[in-house]
N, C-alpha and C positions, 0 to 999 in steps of 0.2 A: 406454655407447655403444660403446667398444672402438675408436674410430677415431683413426688417426694421420694422416690427411689427408683431402682432399675427394674424391679419386678414388673410384670405385666400389669398387675392389679394397682400398682402404686401411681395412680394418676386420678386426678379430679374427675375428668370426663368418664373415664372408665367407671369409677365408684358411682357417679350419678346415673349412668345408664344401666348398671347392674342393679341399683337400687330400684329403678323405675320397673325394671323387668320382674323382680322378685316381689315387688308390691302387688303388681298385677296378677301374677301366677298364684300368689297366696289368696287371692279373692276367688280362686277356683276357675280362672280363664285358662283354656288350653295353652300350653307353653308355645305351640306353633303360632297361634294367633297373637300372642304377646310379642314374640320375637319380631314378627314381620311388621307389626304395628309400631313397635319402638324404633326399628331400624328406619322405617319410612319417616317417622317423626324427626329423628335426629340427622338423617342424611340431609334434609333441607337446612337444618340449623347449622351443620358443620360443613356445608357445601364448599366453602373456600378455605378450609383448614384441613390439610392432609393429615396432620398428627392426630387431631380430634377424631378424624374418620377412622383412623387405625383403631383408636381406643374404642370407638363405637362398636366396630366389628369383633374386636377382642372380647369385650364385655358380653356381646350378644352370643358369641360362639361358646364362651365358658359357661354362661347360664344355660344354654341349650344343652350343652354336654352334661351339666350337673343334673338337669331335669330329664335326661334320657332322650332328648330329641336329636335325631340323626339329620343333619341338613348338609348334604354333599356340596351344595352351591356355596355355603357359607364357609365350609371347611376349605374348600378350594381357594376361596377369596383370602382366608387367613394364610394359607400355605404360600400363595403368591406374594403376599405383603412381606413375609418373613424371608422367603427363599430369594426374592429379587433384591433384597437389601433396602427396600423402600422405607421401612421404619427406621433402620439404622441411619440412612440418609437424613431423615427428618431430625433425628437426635444430633447428628453432626451439625446441621444447620442451625440448630437451636443452642449450639455451644457446649454440648456435653464433652466431658474430658475423655481421654483415651481409656482410662481405667473404668469408667462408667459405660462406655461403649462395649468393652468386653464383657462386662457383667450383664449388659442388656442383650447382647448376642446369646450368651449362655441361657438367659431366662427365656428368650423367644424360642430357642430350640427345644427346651424343656416343655414349654407350653404347647408347641406343636406336637410333640410326642404324646403328651396326655390326651390331647383332642383326638388323636388317632385311634384310640381304643375306647370303646363304649364304656361308661361309668357302671360298675357292678351293681351298685345300689343307688339309682337315681332319687333325687329329692322328690318329696311329695308336698302338695301345698300345705303350708303351716296355717293350722286353723287360728284365726285371730280372735282372741278373747277381749272383749271390750272391758276397759277398766274405767268405771264411772268416776265422776267427780265425787269428792268426799261429803260435801255438804249442800243442802238445799238453798236456794236463793232466799235471802233474808235471815239466815241463821245468825244469831249472835253467839259469839264464842268467848270462853274463858280460856286463858293460855298460862300454863305453868312454864316460866321461862328458865333458861339455863342457871340463872343465879338464885333460883328459889322464889323469886317474886312473881306476881301475876300481872298479865296485861289482858287486853281483850280485842276483839275484832268483829266485823260485820261482813257477812258474805253477800256481795252485791249482785253475783250472777253464777249461774250454773249452766255451762255449755258442753255439747259434745264436740270436742276439739277436732277429732278425726275418728276413723273407724276403730281406733285403738284405745283412745283416752278421752275422758272427760276432764273439764277444768273449771276451777273456781276463780272469780275475781273477788279479792278480799282487801278491805281497808283495816289496817292494824293500828290500834291506839297506842299512844305514848304513855304508858303507865308502868309503875313499879309498886303495885299493891302488896300488902302483906297477906291479904286474903282475897278470895276470888271476888272479882268486881261485879257490881250489878249492871243492868242494862243502861240505867241512867248515867252511871259513872262512865261507862265506855263511850256513850254518845257525847258526853260533855268534855272528854278528854282531847288533847291535841292529837293530831294525825302523825304516826310514826312513819308508815309506808303503806304503799298500795301496789299490788302485783297479781298476777295470775299464777295459780298453783295447780298442777295436774294431779290426777289421782293415782300417782305412783311414788314409791320410795317414802312412804309415810309411816310403815309399821312401827318404827323405832320411836316415833314422836306422838302417834295418835292417842295414847293414853293420857297425854299432857294437854289435850285439846278437849274441852267439854262444850256442848251446846247448852245455853242457859235461856234461849228464848228465840222468837223469830219476828221480824219486822216486815211490813209491807214495803217493798221497793218499787219506786216509780218508773225507773228507766231500764232499758235494755243496753247490754254492754257487749262488745265484740273483742275477741282475743287476738286480733292482728291489726296491723297498721304502724305507721311510723311512730317510733318511741315507745311502743307497747313493751311493758316489763313483765318478764316472767321470772319466777323465783322458785326455791325449793323449800321443803318443810324443815330442813336443818336451820335455815335462816329465820323461818317463821317462829321458832321457839327460842332464838338466840336472845340474849339480854339486850334490851333497848338501848343501853347506854354505850354498847360497843360500837355503834355507827353514828358518829357526830355529824357526818354528812347528811343522813336522812332527817336527823332532828333539825338541822338548820334548814334543809331543802323545803320542808313542809310547815314551817313555824308560822307562815302567813295565813294558814287556813285556821279559822277560828276553832273548829273542833270537828270531830267526826261526824256529827249530825250535819254540819255545814258541808262536808264532802259528800255525804250521801245526797244532798240537794243539788250538787253541781251536775250539769248536763254532761253526758258522754263526750261532746265535743270540747267542752271546757277542760275536762280531764285530759283528753288527748292533746289539747294544746299545751298543758303543763308538762305532759310527758316528752313531747317534742322539744320543748324549751330545756327541760332538764337534761335530755340527751345532748344537746348542743353544748351545755356547760360542761358536761363530763368530757366531750370530744375535744373541745377547744380550751378548757382550763384543767388539764389532768392534775 
């Protein structure tokens, strides 16, 4: 069922379809084209699941309404689903309580009423502003940690993650220096952590991160795949001693320089093995 509430929008399938539609619409594609394309795509996917089909049509109808598209055929389909009791039947078959059924009926009628009147101010495509990764490939960084000590890191990759964000793959050294580290000190320190960091939510921390040099990086790295780790800048500047698990997890790597010389496939293997340990030995 994938529902987390009785509201029409409180469903995983609805949320996925709506996100698909708005992502395409925000690229400047006409809403009529997007709606028809997304419905066709998901009708095949949800062919044998009536509840998911309902959520597909609900999400498409709402997105169309929000963006000023009048589709009588789609509206009639929604009206039939609601007034025939088809959606409520699905909810009963899936074990919904009587209390939730009553709330759902009310939500459906309210939804149909909303769709029956054109939106006064339809949405316009939202211009997507690309947020690049913060650092260039090979940048060596000095980091002022939360506890006042210094650590260091090396940026191994700079990728365009999506139309919205860039991302850096960074290996962080296990250091607690009293002053800014040198490149040599960073390369010869143990590995604390390695992860991908997007070019967002960094403003509070960026003044504590300083580029001190740049190295030639041999390999190319990719930000997806089994075990791939993504992190945030709040973790990047946190004190190294606060995470004993990371310290133990990477202690077999000789130093940062050795990590830099590991192939991407070797790193991916480590990540997958680490993920297994987390899942099966919590």
